[in-house]
Every structure is written in C-alpha cells, then in structure tokens.
N, C-alpha and C positions, 0 to 999 in steps of 0.2 A: 893952649889945654884951661886955661881959663875962662874962654869964652865957653867952652863946653861944660864946663861947669856950672858958671851961670845960667844957663840954657837948663842943663838939668835940672836944679837947686828949682827954676820957677815953674816947671812943667809940673815936679812934685809936689809945689805951694797950690798950682791950677788946681791938680787932682785932689789932694785935700780938701779946696773949697768945694770941689762938685761934691765930695765924699757930706760937706756940714751942711748943704745946700739942699741936698740927697734926703735925708735925714730930717731937715728945718722944714720941706715941702710935704715930705710923708706924713709928717707929725700933723701939718695943717690940714690936711686933706683928708686923713682919717679921721680927723677932731669934728670937718665937716660932715664927714657920710655920717661918725656916728652921731651929731644935735637933728642929721635929716631924719635917720633912721627914728631917733627919738620923736620929731616932731610928727611922722607920720605913724605913729601909735604903736612900734614895734614893740615887742617887750623887749624890759631894759636891758635882762641877761642877756638874752641872745647877742642885744645891739655890742653891748660892754665887749662878751670876746670876738665879735668881728673886731670890735674899736683895739683889743688887747694883741689881733692877730697882725692886724693890717701895722700897726706902729712896731709891732716885733721883724717884720717884717722889711721897713722903712728903715727900722734899726741897723739891719743886718747888709741891710746893701749897702747902707753908709757909711760904714765898718768897711765893709771890702773896698770902696775908694781908700777908706783912709790909709790901710794897711797897705795898699798899691804905692800911695803917695811915698807912706815911710819905707818904703825897699824900694823906690828909686830911686831918691835920696840919698838914702845908708849907703846901696850898691855901686850907685854911677859917680857918688861924686865923692867920697873917704874911705875905699871899703877895706877898713882897719876890725882887725879880732872884736872889738870894743865894739864898735859900730855893728859889727856882725852881731854880735852877743843881742844887740839892745833891739835888733830888728826879731830876732828869735822870739826874746821876749814878747815884744807886741804881738808876734804872728799867734804864739800860745794863747796868750791873753783873750786875741782874736775867736781860738778856736775854742775854748772855753763857754765864751758867751755866745759864739756859732750854736753851740748844741746845746744850751740852756733854753737861749733865746731858741731852737728847734723844738725841744716838748715844750713851749709855753706854747706854741703855736699850732704844732698838731698834737701834743697829748703823747709822743713816743719819741726815743731815740732815733735818730737817724739810719740805725741800721738794720731798725725792727719795721720798718717802711718794705711790704712786700707788693709788688703792683705799682700802678699811675696813683698819679695823684684824687684823680674821680672816684677811685676806689679806695681809696683811706679815707676820702671825707665820707663816703657812702657807711663805712662800717663803722666808721665812730658815730652817726648819726642814730645807728639801730641803735 
C-alpha cells in the first residue's frame, strides 16, 4: 500500500508541475505575442485586450492541472473528511476564479453564451 501511495503522490506532484509550467509557458508566449503586436504597429488597446485574454486562458488551463493534482493526491492518498473538505474548498476557489476569468476573457458569464465561440466573438465585435 505504501508503494501505491508513493506512486499516486508522485503523479499528483507531476501534474502540479505541469500546471505551473502551463501557466509560466502560456504567460511567456502571450507576452511575446503582445510585444510582437506592438512592434508590428497594432493598436495598443487591441493588443492589450488580446494579451489579457491569452493570459487568462493560460491561467485557467494551469488551474485545471493544479486542481487535478490536488484531487488525485487527496482522494487517492488520504481520503479523510478533512482532506476532502480541503479539496472542496480548492475546487470552489477555482470555480470562482474560472467564472471571473471567463467574464474577463469573453465579457459575459458562461451561461450567457449562445452558439459557437465564433458567433460570440462576432457579436462582441459589432
């Protein structure tokens, strides 16, 4: 049983590392794209909006991995009421962050979206 717990703990740590790497790599990529847009002469406000959207998406994806790592470690290694409560709190925080980032990225709550993403993007542009 100790070997199983060690393996699951290590898997959770690796998934956490992937989450951190996604946030860092995504942040660096969108920062590079932002600089490229500014150097190409794109309007500063439009480039900044794209930058914030890209950074928000990178953070959301990284949070998904971080929460998955926490769930794996907590549920598989030490499934107590205290550890489950901690995971529930983390998931609640992540949900609030996801909703607020969704509003930042798209300008609307997730339940207000109608149709494919392209249609939403087109409606915002008009």
